[in-house]
All heavy atoms as a GROMACS GRO file, in nm:
protein
  537
    1MET      N    1   0.083  -0.120   0.001
    1MET     CA    2   0.000  -0.001   0.000
    1MET      C    3   0.086   0.125   0.000
    1MET      O    4   0.057   0.220  -0.069
    1MET     CB    5  -0.092  -0.004   0.122
    1MET     CG    6  -0.186   0.111   0.130
    1MET     SD    7  -0.312   0.090   0.005
    1MET     CE    8  -0.426   0.212   0.055
    2ALA      N    9   0.194   0.124   0.079
    2ALA     CA   10   0.282   0.240   0.086
    2ALA      C   11   0.352   0.264  -0.048
    2ALA      O   12   0.375   0.377  -0.086
    2ALA     CB   13   0.383   0.222   0.198
    3LEU      N   14   0.384   0.155  -0.117
    3LEU     CA   15   0.450   0.168  -0.246
    3LEU      C   16   0.357   0.233  -0.348
    3LEU      O   17   0.398   0.320  -0.424
    3LEU     CB   18   0.496   0.031  -0.296
    3LEU     CG   19   0.571   0.030  -0.428
    3LEU    CD1   20   0.700   0.110  -0.415
    3LEU    CD2   21   0.601  -0.110  -0.472
    4GLN      N   22   0.231   0.194  -0.348
    4GLN     CA   23   0.135   0.254  -0.439
    4GLN      C   24   0.114   0.402  -0.409
    4GLN      O   25   0.106   0.484  -0.499
    4GLN     CB   26   0.002   0.180  -0.432
    4GLN     CG   27   0.006   0.042  -0.491
    4GLN     CD   28  -0.124  -0.031  -0.475
    4GLN    OE1   29  -0.212   0.010  -0.399
    4GLN    NE2   30  -0.138  -0.142  -0.544
    5ARG      N   31   0.105   0.434  -0.282
    5ARG     CA   32   0.087   0.575  -0.244
    5ARG      C   33   0.208   0.657  -0.286
    5ARG      O   34   0.193   0.768  -0.336
    5ARG     CB   35   0.064   0.583  -0.094
    5ARG     CG   36   0.036   0.724  -0.048
    5ARG     CD   37   0.015   0.728   0.102
    5ARG     NE   38  -0.001   0.864   0.144
    5ARG     CZ   39  -0.110   0.913   0.197
    5ARG    NH1   40  -0.215   0.835   0.214
    5ARG    NH2   41  -0.116   1.038   0.233
    6SER      N   42   0.326   0.601  -0.268
    6SER     CA   43   0.447   0.670  -0.309
    6SER      C   44   0.450   0.691  -0.460
    6SER      O   45   0.491   0.796  -0.508
    6SER     CB   46   0.569   0.590  -0.264
    6SER     OG   47   0.685   0.647  -0.313
    7ALA      N   48   0.404   0.591  -0.535
    7ALA     CA   49   0.400   0.603  -0.681
    7ALA      C   50   0.302   0.711  -0.724
    7ALA      O   51   0.330   0.787  -0.816
    7ALA     CB   52   0.364   0.468  -0.743
    8VAL      N   53   0.188   0.720  -0.656
    8VAL     CA   54   0.088   0.823  -0.690
    8VAL      C   55   0.144   0.961  -0.660
    8VAL      O   56   0.128   1.055  -0.738
    8VAL     CB   57  -0.044   0.796  -0.613
    8VAL    CG1   58  -0.138   0.915  -0.625
    8VAL    CG2   59  -0.109   0.669  -0.663
    9ILE      N   60   0.210   0.976  -0.545
    9ILE     CA   61   0.266   1.105  -0.510
    9ILE      C   62   0.373   1.145  -0.610
    9ILE      O   63   0.379   1.262  -0.653
    9ILE     CB   64   0.321   1.102  -0.365
    9ILE    CG1   65   0.203   1.093  -0.267
    9ILE    CG2   66   0.405   1.225  -0.335
    9ILE    CD1   67   0.243   1.069  -0.124
   10THR      N   68   0.459   1.052  -0.649
   10THR     CA   69   0.561   1.080  -0.747
   10THR      C   70   0.499   1.119  -0.881
   10THR      O   71   0.545   1.213  -0.946
   10THR     CB   72   0.654   0.957  -0.766
   10THR    OG1   73   0.708   0.922  -0.640
   10THR    CG2   74   0.764   0.985  -0.864
   11PHE      N   75   0.395   1.048  -0.922
   11PHE     CA   76   0.326   1.080  -1.046
   11PHE      C   77   0.269   1.220  -1.042
   11PHE      O   78   0.280   1.296  -1.139
   11PHE     CB   79   0.213   0.977  -1.071
   11PHE     CG   80   0.132   1.006  -1.194
   11PHE    CD1   81   0.184   0.983  -1.320
   11PHE    CD2   82   0.004   1.058  -1.184
   11PHE    CE1   83   0.110   1.010  -1.434
   11PHE    CE2   84  -0.070   1.086  -1.295
   11PHE     CZ   85  -0.019   1.060  -1.422
   12MET      N   86   0.209   1.257  -0.929
   12MET     CA   87   0.150   1.391  -0.918
   12MET      C   88   0.258   1.500  -0.919
   12MET      O   89   0.238   1.607  -0.974
   12MET     CB   90   0.065   1.402  -0.791
   12MET     CG   91  -0.062   1.319  -0.797
   12MET     SD   92  -0.164   1.356  -0.944
   12MET     CE   93  -0.210   1.523  -0.910
   13LYS      N   94   0.373   1.472  -0.857
   13LYS     CA   95   0.482   1.569  -0.860
   13LYS      C   96   0.529   1.591  -1.003
   13LYS      O   97   0.557   1.703  -1.044
   13LYS     CB   98   0.599   1.521  -0.775
   13LYS     CG   99   0.577   1.535  -0.629
   13LYS     CD  100   0.701   1.490  -0.552
   13LYS     CE  101   0.682   1.500  -0.403
   13LYS     NZ  102   0.803   1.454  -0.331
   14VAL      N  103   0.536   1.484  -1.081
   14VAL     CA  104   0.578   1.495  -1.220
   14VAL      C  105   0.475   1.575  -1.298
   14VAL      O  106   0.511   1.662  -1.379
   14VAL     CB  107   0.598   1.354  -1.281
   14VAL    CG1  108   0.616   1.362  -1.432
   14VAL    CG2  109   0.717   1.286  -1.218
   15ARG      N  110   0.346   1.549  -1.278
   15ARG     CA  111   0.243   1.622  -1.350
   15ARG      C  112   0.246   1.772  -1.316
   15ARG      O  113   0.226   1.856  -1.402
   15ARG     CB  114   0.104   1.564  -1.320
   15ARG     CG  115   0.084   1.422  -1.366
   15ARG     CD  116   0.114   1.400  -1.512
   15ARG     NE  117   0.021   1.472  -1.596
   15ARG     CZ  118   0.028   1.480  -1.727
   15ARG    NH1  119   0.124   1.417  -1.791
   15ARG    NH2  120  -0.058   1.548  -1.796
   16TRP      N  121   0.268   1.805  -1.188
   16TRP     CA  122   0.276   1.946  -1.148
   16TRP      C  123   0.398   2.013  -1.211
   16TRP      O  124   0.394   2.128  -1.250
   16TRP     CB  125   0.280   1.961  -0.997
   16TRP     CG  126   0.143   1.952  -0.935
   16TRP    CD1  127   0.093   1.850  -0.864
   16TRP    CD2  128   0.040   2.051  -0.943
   16TRP    NE1  129  -0.037   1.878  -0.826
   16TRP    CE2  130  -0.072   2.000  -0.874
   16TRP    CE3  131   0.030   2.176  -1.002
   16TRP    CZ2  132  -0.190   2.070  -0.862
   16TRP    CZ3  133  -0.089   2.246  -0.990
   16TRP    CH2  134  -0.197   2.194  -0.920
   17ARG      N  135   0.508   1.938  -1.218
   17ARG     CA  136   0.629   1.992  -1.280
   17ARG      C  137   0.606   2.017  -1.429
   17ARG      O  138   0.649   2.119  -1.482
   17ARG     CB  139   0.746   1.896  -1.259
   17ARG     CG  140   0.877   1.956  -1.301
   17ARG     CD  141   0.993   1.867  -1.264
   17ARG     NE  142   1.005   1.864  -1.118
   17ARG     CZ  143   1.062   1.767  -1.051
   17ARG    NH1  144   1.112   1.664  -1.113
   17ARG    NH2  145   1.068   1.772  -0.919
   18ILE      N  146   0.536   1.925  -1.495
   18ILE     CA  147   0.505   1.944  -1.637
   18ILE      C  148   0.416   2.066  -1.655
   18ILE      O  149   0.438   2.146  -1.746
   18ILE     CB  150   0.439   1.817  -1.694
   18ILE    CG1  151   0.541   1.703  -1.702
   18ILE    CG2  152   0.378   1.844  -1.832
   18ILE    CD1  153   0.482   1.569  -1.738
   19LEU      N  154   0.317   2.083  -1.567
   19LEU     CA  155   0.231   2.200  -1.574
   19LEU      C  156   0.312   2.327  -1.556
   19LEU      O  157   0.290   2.427  -1.628
   19LEU     CB  158   0.121   2.194  -1.469
   19LEU     CG  159   0.031   2.316  -1.457
   19LEU    CD1  160  -0.047   2.339  -1.585
   19LEU    CD2  161  -0.063   2.303  -1.339
   20ALA      N  162   0.405   2.328  -1.463
   20ALA     CA  163   0.487   2.446  -1.438
   20ALA      C  164   0.572   2.479  -1.562
   20ALA      O  165   0.580   2.595  -1.602
   20ALA     CB  166   0.576   2.425  -1.316
   21VAL      N  167   0.634   2.379  -1.620
   21VAL     CA  168   0.717   2.401  -1.738
   21VAL      C  169   0.633   2.451  -1.854
   21VAL      O  170   0.670   2.547  -1.923
   21VAL     CB  171   0.795   2.273  -1.775
   21VAL    CG1  172   0.860   2.286  -1.912
   21VAL    CG2  173   0.898   2.240  -1.670
   22ARG      N  174   0.519   2.388  -1.875
   22ARG     CA  175   0.431   2.434  -1.985
   22ARG      C  176   0.380   2.575  -1.961
   22ARG      O  177   0.365   2.652  -2.056
   22ARG     CB  178   0.313   2.337  -2.000
   22ARG     CG  179   0.354   2.210  -2.067
   22ARG     CD  180   0.235   2.117  -2.085
   22ARG     NE  181   0.276   1.996  -2.156
   22ARG     CZ  182   0.200   1.892  -2.172
   22ARG    NH1  183   0.078   1.891  -2.122
   22ARG    NH2  184   0.245   1.786  -2.237
   23SER      N  185   0.352   2.609  -1.836
   23SER     CA  186   0.304   2.744  -1.805
   23SER      C  187   0.411   2.848  -1.834
   23SER      O  188   0.382   2.953  -1.892
   23SER     CB  189   0.259   2.752  -1.659
   23SER     OG  190   0.152   2.665  -1.636
   24VAL      N  191   0.534   2.820  -1.791
   24VAL     CA  192   0.643   2.915  -1.814
   24VAL      C  193   0.668   2.929  -1.964
   24VAL      O  194   0.679   3.041  -2.016
   24VAL     CB  195   0.771   2.870  -1.739
   24VAL    CG1  196   0.891   2.948  -1.784
   24VAL    CG2  197   0.751   2.881  -1.590
   25LEU      N  198   0.676   2.817  -2.034
   25LEU     CA  199   0.698   2.823  -2.179
   25LEU      C  200   0.582   2.891  -2.250
   25LEU      O  201   0.602   2.966  -2.346
   25LEU     CB  202   0.722   2.684  -2.236
   25LEU     CG  203   0.855   2.620  -2.202
   25LEU    CD1  204   0.861   2.477  -2.254
   25LEU    CD2  205   0.971   2.701  -2.257
   26GLY      N  206   0.459   2.864  -2.204
   26GLY     CA  207   0.342   2.930  -2.264
   26GLY      C  208   0.349   3.080  -2.247
   26GLY      O  209   0.319   3.157  -2.339
   27LEU      N  210   0.391   3.124  -2.130
   27LEU     CA  211   0.402   3.268  -2.104
   27LEU      C  212   0.512   3.330  -2.188
   27LEU      O  213   0.493   3.437  -2.247
   27LEU     CB  214   0.427   3.294  -1.956
   27LEU     CG  215   0.431   3.439  -1.913
   27LEU    CD1  216   0.298   3.506  -1.943
   27LEU    CD2  217   0.464   3.449  -1.766
   28VAL      N  218   0.626   3.261  -2.197
   28VAL     CA  219   0.737   3.315  -2.278
   28VAL      C  220   0.697   3.326  -2.424
   28VAL      O  221   0.716   3.430  -2.489
   28VAL     CB  222   0.863   3.225  -2.262
   28VAL    CG1  223   0.968   3.259  -2.365
   28VAL    CG2  224   0.919   3.237  -2.121
   29PHE      N  225   0.639   3.220  -2.479
   29PHE     CA  226   0.598   3.225  -2.619
   29PHE      C  227   0.482   3.321  -2.642
   29PHE      O  228   0.473   3.383  -2.749
   29PHE     CB  229   0.564   3.086  -2.671
   29PHE     CG  230   0.686   3.004  -2.702
   29PHE    CD1  231   0.720   2.896  -2.624
   29PHE    CD2  232   0.769   3.037  -2.807
   29PHE    CE1  233   0.834   2.820  -2.650
   29PHE    CE2  234   0.882   2.963  -2.836
   29PHE     CZ  235   0.914   2.856  -2.758
   30ALA      N  236   0.394   3.337  -2.543
   30ALA     CA  237   0.285   3.435  -2.557
   30ALA      C  238   0.341   3.576  -2.563
   30ALA      O  239   0.293   3.659  -2.642
   30ALA     CB  240   0.187   3.421  -2.442
   31VAL      N  241   0.442   3.605  -2.482
   31VAL     CA  242   0.504   3.739  -2.487
   31VAL      C  243   0.570   3.760  -2.622
   31VAL      O  244   0.556   3.867  -2.682
   31VAL     CB  245   0.606   3.753  -2.370
   31VAL    CG1  246   0.691   3.877  -2.388
   31VAL    CG2  247   0.532   3.759  -2.237
   32ILE      N  248   0.641   3.659  -2.670
   32ILE     CA  249   0.709   3.672  -2.800
   32ILE      C  250   0.606   3.689  -2.912
   32ILE      O  251   0.620   3.780  -2.997
   32ILE     CB  252   0.800   3.550  -2.826
   32ILE    CG1  253   0.918   3.551  -2.730
   32ILE    CG2  254   0.849   3.550  -2.971
   32ILE    CD1  255   0.998   3.424  -2.731
   33LEU      N  256   0.503   3.604  -2.914
   33LEU     CA  257   0.401   3.616  -3.019
   33LEU      C  258   0.324   3.747  -3.007
   33LEU      O  259   0.290   3.810  -3.109
   33LEU     CB  260   0.304   3.498  -3.012
   33LEU     CG  261   0.362   3.363  -3.054
   33LEU    CD1  262   0.261   3.252  -3.026
   33LEU    CD2  263   0.399   3.365  -3.201
   34GLY      N  264   0.295   3.789  -2.883
   34GLY     CA  265   0.227   3.917  -2.864
   34GLY      C  266   0.312   4.032  -2.910
   34GLY      O  267   0.262   4.129  -2.969
   35TRP      N  268   0.442   4.025  -2.886
   35TRP     CA  269   0.532   4.130  -2.929
   35TRP      C  270   0.539   4.138  -3.081
   35TRP      O  271   0.546   4.246  -3.138
   35TRP     CB  272   0.669   4.104  -2.869
   35TRP     CG  273   0.774   4.204  -2.902
   35TRP    CD1  274   0.772   4.338  -2.873
   35TRP    CD2  275   0.894   4.181  -2.974
   35TRP    NE1  276   0.886   4.398  -2.920
   35TRP    CE2  277   0.963   4.304  -2.984
   35TRP    CE3  278   0.951   4.067  -3.031
   35TRP    CZ2  279   1.084   4.315  -3.049
   35TRP    CZ3  280   1.073   4.079  -3.094
   35TRP    CH2  281   1.138   4.202  -3.103
   36ILE      N  282   0.536   4.022  -3.147
   36ILE     CA  283   0.546   4.019  -3.294
   36ILE      C  284   0.414   4.059  -3.360
   36ILE      O  285   0.411   4.144  -3.449
   36ILE     CB  286   0.590   3.879  -3.341
   36ILE    CG1  287   0.734   3.852  -3.299
   36ILE    CG2  288   0.576   3.866  -3.494
   36ILE    CD1  289   0.778   3.709  -3.324
   37PHE      N  290   0.302   3.995  -3.318
   37PHE     CA  291   0.175   4.014  -3.387
   37PHE      C  292   0.085   4.122  -3.327
   37PHE      O  293  -0.002   4.176  -3.396
   37PHE     CB  294   0.098   3.881  -3.393
   37PHE     CG  295   0.166   3.778  -3.477
   37PHE    CD1  296   0.227   3.668  -3.419
   37PHE    CD2  297   0.171   3.790  -3.616
   37PHE    CE1  298   0.290   3.573  -3.495
   37PHE    CE2  299   0.233   3.696  -3.693
   37PHE     CZ  300   0.293   3.586  -3.633
   38PHE      N  301   0.098   4.151  -3.198
   38PHE     CA  302   0.016   4.250  -3.131
   38PHE      C  303   0.106   4.344  -3.053
   38PHE      O  304   0.115   4.336  -2.930
   38PHE     CB  305  -0.084   4.183  -3.035
   38PHE     CG  306  -0.161   4.070  -3.096
   38PHE    CD1  307  -0.136   3.940  -3.060
   38PHE    CD2  308  -0.260   4.096  -3.189
   38PHE    CE1  309  -0.207   3.835  -3.114
   38PHE    CE2  310  -0.333   3.992  -3.243
   38PHE     CZ  311  -0.306   3.861  -3.207
   39PRO      N  312   0.173   4.438  -3.118
   39PRO     CA  313   0.270   4.524  -3.048
   39PRO      C  314   0.211   4.606  -2.933
   39PRO      O  315   0.278   4.630  -2.834
   39PRO     CB  316   0.322   4.616  -3.158
   39PRO     CG  317   0.288   4.551  -3.285
   39PRO     CD  318   0.168   4.466  -3.261
   40GLU      N  319   0.086   4.645  -2.943
   40GLU     CA  320   0.026   4.725  -2.836
   40GLU      C  321  -0.068   4.641  -2.747
   40GLU      O  322  -0.161   4.693  -2.687
   40GLU     CB  323  -0.049   4.846  -2.892
   40GLU     CG  324  -0.161   4.816  -2.988
   40GLU     CD  325  -0.116   4.795  -3.132
   40GLU    OE1  326  -0.007   4.838  -3.171
   40GLU    OE2  327  -0.193   4.734  -3.205
   41ALA      N  328  -0.040   4.511  -2.738
   41ALA     CA  329  -0.123   4.421  -2.659
   41ALA      C  330  -0.107   4.449  -2.510
   41ALA      O  331   0.002   4.479  -2.462
   41ALA     CB  332  -0.086   4.276  -2.689
   42SER      N  333  -0.218   4.437  -2.438
   42SER     CA  334  -0.214   4.456  -2.294
   42SER      C  335  -0.172   4.326  -2.226
   42SER      O  336  -0.161   4.220  -2.290
   42SER     CB  337  -0.353   4.498  -2.244
   42SER     OG  338  -0.445   4.390  -2.266
   43GLY      N  339  -0.150   4.334  -2.097
   43GLY     CA  340  -0.111   4.214  -2.022
   43GLY      C  341  -0.221   4.110  -2.020
   43GLY      O  342  -0.193   3.990  -2.017
   44GLY      N  343  -0.345   4.153  -2.025
   44GLY     CA  344  -0.457   4.060  -2.029
   44GLY      C  345  -0.458   3.976  -2.155
   44GLY      O  346  -0.484   3.856  -2.152
   45ARG      N  347  -0.431   4.040  -2.267
   45ARG     CA  348  -0.429   3.968  -2.394
   45ARG      C  349  -0.314   3.869  -2.396
   45ARG      O  350  -0.328   3.756  -2.446
   45ARG     CB  351  -0.414   4.065  -2.510
   45ARG     CG  352  -0.420   3.995  -2.644
   45ARG     CD  353  -0.418   4.090  -2.758
   45ARG     NE  354  -0.552   4.149  -2.769
   45ARG     CZ  355  -0.587   4.232  -2.865
   45ARG    NH1  356  -0.501   4.270  -2.956
   45ARG    NH2  357  -0.708   4.282  -2.869
   46ILE      N  358  -0.201   3.904  -2.339
   46ILE     CA  359  -0.087   3.814  -2.332
   46ILE      C  360  -0.121   3.696  -2.242
   46ILE      O  361  -0.087   3.581  -2.272
   46ILE     CB  362   0.039   3.888  -2.281
   46ILE    CG1  363   0.078   4.001  -2.376
   46ILE    CG2  364   0.154   3.792  -2.261
   46ILE    CD1  365   0.115   3.958  -2.514
   47ALA      N  366  -0.189   3.721  -2.130
   47ALA     CA  367  -0.228   3.614  -2.039
   47ALA      C  368  -0.325   3.516  -2.105
   47ALA      O  369  -0.313   3.395  -2.090
   47ALA     CB  370  -0.289   3.673  -1.912
   48VAL      N  371  -0.420   3.570  -2.179
   48VAL     CA  372  -0.516   3.483  -2.252
   48VAL      C  373  -0.443   3.400  -2.356
   48VAL      O  374  -0.470   3.281  -2.372
   48VAL     CB  375  -0.630   3.568  -2.315
   48VAL    CG1  376  -0.711   3.486  -2.411
   48VAL    CG2  377  -0.716   3.629  -2.208
   49LEU      N  378  -0.350   3.460  -2.427
   49LEU     CA  379  -0.272   3.388  -2.525
   49LEU      C  380  -0.190   3.277  -2.460
   49LEU      O  381  -0.182   3.165  -2.510
   49LEU     CB  382  -0.181   3.484  -2.603
   49LEU     CG  383  -0.102   3.427  -2.719
   49LEU    CD1  384  -0.192   3.362  -2.824
   49LEU    CD2  385  -0.019   3.537  -2.783
   50ALA      N  386  -0.134   3.306  -2.344
   50ALA     CA  387  -0.057   3.204  -2.270
   50ALA      C  388  -0.148   3.089  -2.227
   50ALA      O  389  -0.110   2.972  -2.238
   50ALA     CB  390   0.012   3.267  -2.149
   51LEU      N  391  -0.267   3.120  -2.178
   51LEU     CA  392  -0.361   3.016  -2.139
   51LEU      C  393  -0.401   2.930  -2.258
   51LEU      O  394  -0.412   2.807  -2.248
   51LEU     CB  395  -0.486   3.077  -2.076
   51LEU     CG  396  -0.468   3.130  -1.934
   51LEU    CD1  397  -0.595   3.203  -1.889
   51LEU    CD2  398  -0.437   3.016  -1.838
   52LEU      N  399  -0.423   2.993  -2.373
   52LEU     CA  400  -0.457   2.918  -2.493
   52LEU      C  401  -0.343   2.826  -2.538
   52LEU      O  402  -0.367   2.712  -2.581
   52LEU     CB  403  -0.494   3.012  -2.608
   52LEU     CG  404  -0.630   3.080  -2.594
   52LEU    CD1  405  -0.647   3.185  -2.705
   52LEU    CD2  406  -0.741   2.979  -2.602
   53LEU      N  407  -0.220   2.871  -2.524
   53LEU     CA  408  -0.106   2.787  -2.561
   53LEU      C  409  -0.094   2.667  -2.470
   53LEU      O  410  -0.070   2.555  -2.515
   53LEU     CB  411   0.023   2.871  -2.558
   53LEU     CG  412   0.040   2.972  -2.671
   53LEU    CD1  413   0.161   3.060  -2.645
   53LEU    CD2  414   0.053   2.903  -2.805
   54VAL      N  415  -0.110   2.688  -2.339
   54VAL     CA  416  -0.102   2.576  -2.244
   54VAL      C  417  -0.218   2.480  -2.265
   54VAL      O  418  -0.200   2.358  -2.267
   54VAL     CB  419  -0.097   2.629  -2.100
   54VAL    CG1  420  -0.106   2.514  -1.999
   54VAL    CG2  421   0.029   2.709  -2.078
   55PHE      N  422  -0.337   2.532  -2.285
   55PHE     CA  423  -0.455   2.448  -2.310
   55PHE      C  424  -0.436   2.366  -2.437
   55PHE      O  425  -0.467   2.246  -2.438
   55PHE     CB  426  -0.580   2.537  -2.322
   55PHE     CG  427  -0.704   2.462  -2.354
   55PHE    CD1  428  -0.766   2.383  -2.259
   55PHE    CD2  429  -0.759   2.468  -2.481
   55PHE    CE1  430  -0.881   2.312  -2.289
   55PHE    CE2  431  -0.873   2.398  -2.512
   55PHE     CZ  432  -0.935   2.319  -2.417
   56SER      N  433  -0.384   2.428  -2.541
   56SER     CA  434  -0.365   2.353  -2.666
   56SER      C  435  -0.259   2.244  -2.650
   56SER      O  436  -0.267   2.139  -2.712
   56SER     CB  437  -0.327   2.448  -2.780
   56SER     OG  438  -0.202   2.508  -2.756
   57ALA      N  439  -0.160   2.266  -2.564
   57ALA     CA  440  -0.061   2.161  -2.536
   57ALA      C  441  -0.127   2.039  -2.473
   57ALA      O  442  -0.096   1.925  -2.511
   57ALA     CB  443   0.050   2.216  -2.446
   58TYR      N  444  -0.218   2.061  -2.380
   58TYR     CA  445  -0.287   1.949  -2.316
   58TYR      C  446  -0.384   1.882  -2.413
   58TYR      O  447  -0.399   1.760  -2.411
   58TYR     CB  448  -0.359   1.994  -2.189
   58TYR     CG  449  -0.265   2.000  -2.072
   58TYR    CD1  450  -0.214   2.122  -2.026
   58TYR    CD2  451  -0.224   1.884  -2.007
   58TYR    CE1  452  -0.125   2.126  -1.919
   58TYR    CE2  453  -0.138   1.887  -1.900
   58TYR     CZ  454  -0.089   2.008  -1.858
   58TYR     OH  455  -0.001   2.013  -1.752
   59VAL      N  456  -0.450   1.957  -2.498
   59VAL     CA  457  -0.541   1.899  -2.596
   59VAL      C  458  -0.462   1.811  -2.695
   59VAL      O  459  -0.504   1.699  -2.725
   59VAL     CB  460  -0.621   2.008  -2.671
   59VAL    CG1  461  -0.693   1.952  -2.791
   59VAL    CG2  462  -0.719   2.074  -2.576
   60LEU      N  463  -0.351   1.863  -2.743
   60LEU     CA  464  -0.270   1.784  -2.836
   60LEU      C  465  -0.213   1.659  -2.770
   60LEU      O  466  -0.202   1.554  -2.833
   60LEU     CB  467  -0.159   1.870  -2.894
   60LEU     CG  468  -0.204   1.980  -2.990
   60LEU    CD1  469  -0.088   2.069  -3.030
   60LEU    CD2  470  -0.270   1.919  -3.112
   61GLU      N  471  -0.176   1.669  -2.641
   61GLU     CA  472  -0.128   1.551  -2.571
   61GLU      C  473  -0.240   1.446  -2.558
   61GLU      O  474  -0.215   1.325  -2.576
   61GLU     CB  475  -0.080   1.589  -2.432
   61GLU     CG  476  -0.030   1.472  -2.350
   61GLU     CD  477   0.006   1.508  -2.207
   61GLU    OE1  478  -0.026   1.619  -2.164
   61GLU    OE2  479   0.066   1.422  -2.141
   62ALA      N  480  -0.362   1.490  -2.530
   62ALA     CA  481  -0.474   1.397  -2.520
   62ALA      C  482  -0.505   1.331  -2.654
   62ALA      O  483  -0.532   1.210  -2.661
   62ALA     CB  484  -0.597   1.470  -2.468
   63LEU      N  485  -0.498   1.408  -2.761
   63LEU     CA  486  -0.521   1.351  -2.895
   63LEU      C  487  -0.414   1.249  -2.931
   63LEU      O  488  -0.443   1.146  -2.991
   63LEU     CB  489  -0.528   1.462  -2.998
   63LEU     CG  490  -0.648   1.553  -2.994
   63LEU    CD1  491  -0.636   1.668  -3.092
   63LEU    CD2  492  -0.775   1.474  -3.021
   64ARG      N  493  -0.290   1.280  -2.896
   64ARG     CA  494  -0.181   1.188  -2.925
   64ARG      C  495  -0.195   1.058  -2.846
   64ARG      O  496  -0.174   0.950  -2.896
   64ARG     CB  497  -0.048   1.254  -2.894
   64ARG     CG  498   0.069   1.180  -2.952
   64ARG     CD  499   0.201   1.249  -2.920
   64ARG     NE  500   0.275   1.159  -2.835
   64ARG     CZ  501   0.319   1.181  -2.715
   64ARG    NH1  502   0.296   1.297  -2.658
   64ARG    NH2  503   0.384   1.093  -2.647
   65ALA      N  504  -0.234   1.069  -2.720
   65ALA     CA  505  -0.253   0.951  -2.636
   65ALA      C  506  -0.371   0.868  -2.684
   65ALA      O  507  -0.369   0.745  -2.677
   65ALA     CB  508  -0.272   0.992  -2.491
   66GLN      N  509  -0.474   0.935  -2.734
   66GLN     CA  510  -0.593   0.864  -2.783
   66GLN      C  511  -0.560   0.788  -2.911
   66GLN      O  512  -0.614   0.679  -2.933
   66GLN     CB  513  -0.702   0.967  -2.810
   66GLN     CG  514  -0.836   0.908  -2.844
   66GLN     CD  515  -0.939   1.016  -2.867
   66GLN    OE1  516  -0.906   1.123  -2.916
   66GLN    NE2  517  -1.061   0.988  -2.832
   67ARG      N  518  -0.472   0.841  -2.991
   67ARG     CA  519  -0.438   0.777  -3.119
   67ARG      C  520  -0.357   0.650  -3.098
   67ARG      O  521  -0.362   0.560  -3.179
   67ARG     CB  522  -0.361   0.875  -3.204
   67ARG     CG  523  -0.346   0.834  -3.348
   67ARG     CD  524  -0.288   0.939  -3.433
   67ARG     NE  525  -0.177   1.008  -3.368
   67ARG     CZ  526  -0.100   1.095  -3.427
   67ARG    NH1  527  -0.120   1.124  -3.554
   67ARG    NH2  528  -0.002   1.154  -3.362
   68LYS      N  529  -0.282   0.646  -2.988
   68LYS     CA  530  -0.196   0.528  -2.962
   68LYS      C  531  -0.276   0.411  -2.919
   68LYS      O  532  -0.357   0.371  -2.875
   68LYS     CB  533  -0.092   0.557  -2.857
   68LYS     CG  534   0.019   0.641  -2.909
   68LYS     CD  535   0.129   0.654  -2.808
   68LYS     CE  536   0.246   0.727  -2.866
   68LYS     NZ  537   0.354   0.740  -2.771
   0.00000   0.00000   0.00000
């Protein structure tokens, strides 16, 4: 039982780390894309773009897993 619990905790730590990396990369690429395509974009527009990038990463991951 302890081994299973440890495996679940490790799995959740990995998932949180993946979310953190995707969030940081989503924000970085949102700033770059906003700077290129929307020079006068506000912080809200950049945040929405970052959320869309992270969301699309999870959607594409789900589609890829479904195809396998």
